[in-house]
N, C-alpha and C positions, 0 to 999 in steps of 0.2 A: 504494500500500500504506500502511496505517495501522498504527502500533505503539505498545504500552504495555508497560512492564516493572514488575512488582510482585514484590518479594521474590524476585528472580532467576528469575521466570517471565515470559518474553516472549510477548506475544500479538500476532500480526500478522494483519490482515484485508485481503483483496483482494476488493472487490465488482465484479460485472460485470452490466450491464444485459442482459436477455435479451429481445430484440424478438420472437423466435419464440414466447415464452411469454406475451407481452403482447397486450392487445387495446385499443388506444388509443381506438377509437370507443366501447368499452364502459367506459372509465375504469379499465382494469386494467393495471397495470404490474408487472413481475416482475424481481427481481434474484437472481442466485446470489451467494453469498459463500463464499470459502475462508478458513478459519481455520487458522493454525499456532500451536501452543502448544509453546514450547521451554522445557525445564527447564534452566536455567543454574546450578542449585544443586548441592550435593554429595550431596543425599538425594533419594529418590523422592518424588513427589507424586502425588496422585490427584485428578481432577476429579470432584466429587460432584454439583454443581448448576449451573444456569445462570439468569441473570436478564437479560432484554433490555428496553430501552425503545426503542420504535419510533415516530418522529414523522413525519408527512407534511406536505408544504407546505400542504395544505388545512387544517391545524390539528388534525387528529386524532392522538391518542396512544394507544398500547396497550402493555401490559406483558405479558411472557411469562416464566413461572417454571416450573421443573421439574427433574427429576433428569437428570443427565448431558447428553450431546450426541448426537444421532442414535442414541438407544437404547444408548449406552455410557457407562460411567464409567471412562475410561481411566487406567491407572497409567502415569506417565511417568518413566522413569529419568533420572538425571543425563546431560546431553548429548543426550538424545533429543528428537524433535519428534513431536507427534501432530497430524495434519492431517485435516481433514474439510471437506466442502462441503455447504451447505444453501441454502435459498432463502427469500425473503420477498416477498409481494405488497403493493402499495400501491394506493390509489385516486387517487393524484396522481402526476405525473411526477417528483417529487423528494421526498426525505426524509432523515432522519438515524436512525442506529441505534447503540446502544452498550449497555454494561452491565457485568456481572462474572460470574466463575465462582467458585463456592464450592469451595475446594481444602482438602486436608488433607496435611500433611507426614507421611510414613509413619513415620519414626523417633520423632518426639516426639508425634504425634497432634494437633499444633496446627493449628487451622483458620484460614484466611485467605481474603480476597477478592482475586482477581486481576482487575485492571481490563481490560475489553475496550475498546479505544479507540473513541471515537465516530467513525463514518465516514459519508461522504455517499453517498446513493443518488440519483444524478442521471441522469436519462434524457437522451439526446441529442435527444429529440423535442420538448423544451420549453426555453425560456429561463428559466422559473420555477425558482428554486432555494430549497431549504430552508435552505441554509447560506450 
């Protein structure tokens, strides 16, 4: 598990290689990742946007930007955790992924970026590692 804390918002990520969704002979590797967003502050926060930077061991990099996560812009109350699972394909057996969420504090309306920790996408099928 990987963790980063920004302004009392803790983000934890657990990646899992999915061999049943991968096709090594075709150069397709797939990971699921579960994200937990914990509000450790005393006010509600809302996740508005996401930004991901995904790098593969073969040197390719892509950026993903958009509203919310898996179709939602969750409001997270103090002490609550929002959890979701998503996935990412790569064309190499190893990579790195990280980024940030655009958040807003409900009471003040103040916007901030919560860091998503950079995490490894390492397939057990190869000794090549991006990290």
